[in-house]
C-alpha positions in Angstrom: 120.1 71.7 106.7 118.5 73.4 103.7 114.9 74.7 103.2 113.1 74.8 99.8 111.8 78.3 99.4 110.4 80.9 96.9 111.5 84.5 96.7 109.4 87.5 96.1 110.7 91.1 95.4 108.5 94.2 95.5 110.3 97.3 94.2 108.3 100.5 94.9 109.2 104.2 94.5 109.7 104.6 98.3 110.6 101.1 99.6 111.9 97.8 98.3 110.8 94.6 100.0 112.0 91.0 99.7 110.2 88.0 101.1 110.6 84.3 101.4 107.9 81.6 101.6 108.4 77.8 102.0 107.0 75.2 99.6 103.7 75.1 101.4 103.3 78.9 101.0 104.0 79.6 104.7 105.8 82.9 105.4 109.4 82.5 106.4 111.1 85.9 106.5 111.3 89.3 104.8 113.4 92.4 104.6 112.5 96.0 103.8 114.6 99.1 103.0 114.3 102.5 101.4 114.6 102.4 97.6 116.3 105.9 97.9 116.1 106.4 94.2 118.5 103.6 93.5 116.4 100.5 92.8 119.4 98.3 91.6 121.2 99.0 94.8 118.0 98.5 96.9 117.3 95.0 95.3 120.9 93.9 95.8 121.1 95.3 99.4 117.7 93.7 100.3 118.7 90.3 99.0 122.1 90.4 100.8 120.4 91.3 104.1 117.7 88.7 103.7 120.1 85.9 103.0 122.5 87.1 105.6 120.0 86.6 108.4 118.8 83.2 107.3 118.8 80.6 110.0 119.5 77.8 107.4 120.5 77.5 103.8 117.8 78.5 101.3 117.2 76.4 98.2 115.4 78.9 96.0 113.2 77.2 93.5 111.4 80.2 92.1 111.5 84.0 92.1 108.7 86.5 91.5 108.9 90.3 91.2 106.2 93.0 91.5 105.9 96.8 92.1 106.8 99.7 89.8 110.3 98.4 89.4 109.3 94.8 88.7 110.8 94.5 85.2 114.1 95.9 86.4 114.2 93.6 89.4 113.2 90.7 87.3 116.1 91.3 84.9 118.6 91.7 87.7 117.8 88.5 89.6 116.4 86.3 86.9 112.7 86.2 87.8 110.4 83.4 86.8 107.3 85.4 87.3 106.8 89.2 86.8 103.3 90.4 88.0 101.6 93.7 88.8 100.9 94.8 92.4 97.2 94.2 92.1 97.7 90.5 91.5 100.5 90.2 94.1 98.5 91.8 96.9 95.3 89.9 96.0 97.2 86.5 96.1 98.8 87.3 99.4 95.6 88.5 101.1 93.5 85.6 99.8 96.1 83.1 101.0 96.5 84.5 104.6 93.2 86.2 105.4 90.2 84.0 105.4 87.2 85.4 103.6 88.8 88.6 102.5 86.6 90.5 100.0 88.1 94.0 100.1 91.8 95.1 100.1 92.8 98.7 101.0 96.4 99.3 100.1 98.3 102.6 100.7 101.9 103.0 99.9 104.4 105.9 99.8 103.5 107.2 96.4 100.2 105.6 95.4 97.1 103.8 96.7 94.9 100.9 95.5 91.6 99.2 96.3 91.0 95.6 95.3 87.7 93.9 95.3 87.7 90.1 95.6 84.8 87.6 95.4 85.6 83.9 96.1 89.3 84.6 95.9 89.1 86.2 92.4 89.7 89.9 91.7 86.5 91.3 90.3 87.4 95.0 90.4 90.2 97.4 91.3 91.3 101.0 91.1 94.6 102.8 91.6 95.5 106.4 92.5 98.9 107.6 91.3 97.9 111.2 90.9 96.7 112.8 94.1 99.3 113.3 96.7 96.7 113.6 99.5 96.0 109.9 99.1 99.5 108.6 99.9 101.8 107.8 102.8 104.3 110.5 101.7 101.6 113.1 102.4 101.2 111.9 106.0 105.0 111.9 106.4 105.3 115.5 105.2 102.5 116.8 107.4 103.8 114.9 110.4 107.1 116.6 109.8 105.4 120.0 109.6 103.8 119.4 112.9 107.1 118.2 114.4 105.6 114.7 115.2 107.8 111.6 114.6 106.0 109.4 112.1 106.5 106.5 114.5 104.1 108.0 117.0 101.7 109.7 114.5 99.0 107.1 115.0 99.0 106.8 118.8 99.1 110.6 119.1 96.1 110.9 116.7 94.1 108.4 118.8 94.2 110.9 121.7 92.0 113.3 119.7 88.5 114.0 121.1 87.5 116.7 118.6 89.3 116.1 115.3 89.8 119.0 113.0 87.8 119.0 109.8 90.5 119.2 107.1 89.8 119.5 103.4 91.2 116.3 101.9 90.3 116.4 98.2 93.7 117.8 97.2 97.1 117.7 98.8 97.6 121.5 98.3 94.3 122.4 99.8 94.8 119.9 102.7 98.2 121.4 103.5 96.9 125.0 103.5 93.9 124.0 105.6 96.2 122.3 108.1 98.4 125.4 108.4 95.3 127.6 108.9 93.9 125.4 111.7 97.3 125.1 113.2 97.4 128.9 113.4 94.0 128.9 115.0 95.5 126.8 117.9 94.0 123.4 117.3 95.7 120.7 119.5 98.2 118.6 117.5 96.3 115.3 118.2 93.1 116.9 116.6 95.1 118.0 113.6 96.7 114.5 113.2 93.4 112.6 113.4 91.8 115.2 111.2 94.5 114.4 108.6 93.7 110.6 108.9 90.0 111.3 108.3 90.8 113.6 105.4 93.0 110.9 103.8 90.3 108.3 104.3 87.7 110.5 102.7 90.1 111.2 99.8 90.8 107.5 99.3 87.1 106.4 99.4 85.9 109.2 97.2 88.6 108.6 94.6 88.9 104.8 94.6 85.8 103.3 96.2 83.1 105.2 94.3 80.5 102.8 93.0 82.2 99.8 94.6 80.7 97.5 97.2 83.2 97.2 100.1 82.2 94.0 101.9 84.0 92.5 104.9 86.4 91.0 105.5 88.5 94.1 104.8 92.3 93.9 104.8 94.5 97.0 105.1 97.9 96.6 103.6 101.0 98.7 102.8 103.1 100.9 104.9 100.3 103.3 106.0 98.5 100.3 107.7 101.1 100.7 110.5 99.4 104.0 111.4 96.7 103.0 114.0 95.1 106.4 113.4 94.4 105.5 109.8 93.1 102.1 110.8 90.6 103.7 113.2 89.6 106.3 110.6 88.8 103.6 108.1 86.9 101.6 110.6 84.7 104.6 111.4 84.1 105.4 107.8 83.3 101.8 106.7 81.6 100.9 110.0 83.4 97.5 110.0 86.5 95.9 111.6 89.7 96.3 109.6 92.2 93.5 109.5 95.8 94.5 109.4 98.0 91.5 108.5 101.2 90.8 110.5 103.3 91.4 107.4 101.2 94.2 105.9 104.2 96.1 104.7 105.6 93.2 102.7 102.4 91.7 101.3 103.3 92.6 97.8 106.6 90.7 98.0 104.9 87.8 99.7 102.4 87.6 96.9 105.1 87.6 94.3 106.8 84.7 96.2 103.5 82.8 96.2 103.1 83.4 92.5 106.6 82.0 91.9 105.6 79.0 94.0 102.5 78.4 91.9 104.4 78.8 88.7 107.1 76.3 89.7 104.6 73.7 90.9 102.5 74.1 87.7 105.3 74.2 85.1 107.9 72.1 87.0 110.5 74.2 85.1 113.9 75.0 86.8 114.2 78.6 88.1 116.0 81.3 86.2 117.3 82.7 89.5 120.9 83.8 89.2 121.8 82.7 92.7 122.3 84.3 96.1 125.5 86.0 94.9 123.3 88.3 92.7 123.6 90.8 95.5 127.4 91.1 94.8 127.2 91.4 91.0 128.1 94.7 89.4 125.4 96.3 87.3 125.3 99.5 85.2 122.2 101.4 84.0 123.0 103.2 80.8 120.7 105.6 79.0 121.2 106.4 75.3 119.1 108.1 72.6 118.5 106.0 69.5 118.8 108.2 66.4 117.9 105.5 63.8 114.6 107.2 63.1 112.6 110.4 64.0 111.2 108.9 67.2 114.6 109.5 68.9 113.7 106.9 71.6 115.5 107.0 75.0 116.8 103.5 75.5 117.7 102.2 79.0 120.1 99.4 79.1 121.1 97.3 82.1 124.5 95.8 81.8 126.4 93.3 84.1 129.8 94.9 84.0 132.5 96.4 86.4 133.2 99.2 83.9 131.7 102.6 84.5 129.8 103.4 81.2 127.6 106.4 82.3 128.9 108.6 79.4 128.4 106.1 76.5 126.8 108.1 73.6 125.8 105.2 71.3 124.0 101.9 72.1 126.5 100.1 69.9 129.3 101.3 72.2 127.9 99.6 75.3 130.2 96.8 76.7 129.4 93.9 78.9 126.6 91.4 79.3 123.3 93.2 78.4 120.6 91.7 80.6 117.7 94.0 79.9 116.8 96.9 77.7 113.6 99.1 77.5 112.3 102.2 75.7 112.3 101.3 72.1 109.1 102.2 70.4 109.6 99.9 67.5 111.1 97.1 69.6 114.4 97.1 67.8 116.5 97.3 70.9 114.0 95.9 73.5 115.0 92.8 75.4 114.0 91.5 78.8 
């Protein structure tokens, strides 16, 4: 038995997610792993694991990619649709959460807020600068307090008198945390104080001037932290909805976009097949000296040969599937 499906891939700086939806847009399965600074490996590993645990044969009719590594992932697998994270998260939320008007999304290295009205994105903002507004910041501070990140949230909920921690800047927040730790604050008060600080940082940086109406959806890896959910509910004075697949909503959105694209265009997919996880890819960086720009060109090649020390673009061997970095466009493909 085979199932007609659509594949979505979300490549972030911290994690890579792959998700499958059926031809009616219903969620089927997903897989998530650490990117570990190796996005090519992460995409291939993620697809291999996703297809390995399939309960039936998948007939993939379309592929979408999103995230910071969306162009790279799209070139590797043969994507039909390549979209930004704002679009992907908005499509997934509006599909699965009835009446959603506000999306809070916090990942490992950045955070976003998306405002929807009648299923259409009317406003958004992203924070890729301040570390105090990201999941990695919580990871680091939990480690400092010797609290496993898995029990961060439930421990924070035990707080009865949360510490007031400066959250406008990651550096100040960390020094303030250390100061209050030395004063003898209980660990649960420090943890919930961190949650409140991150929420204040998020709302002051991203939500300023925006009308945050319910229903509010909280997506991304940080939504797993029940302490963060409670802190947002207190700050916004409304119930926060955390979707079942909150960590993979970007990949699910990419899959839904691939489904819409296929149903609208009726074009065959460019997907290279489920064996793409076993193909050999090389990422090669060369400087183009054809003009004074001296552009750094990144080339993705399908080849078994190790070519990490190639000095000239013209010396690259194998099937070139993507290339970026050319200011004039001379070498840019994919």
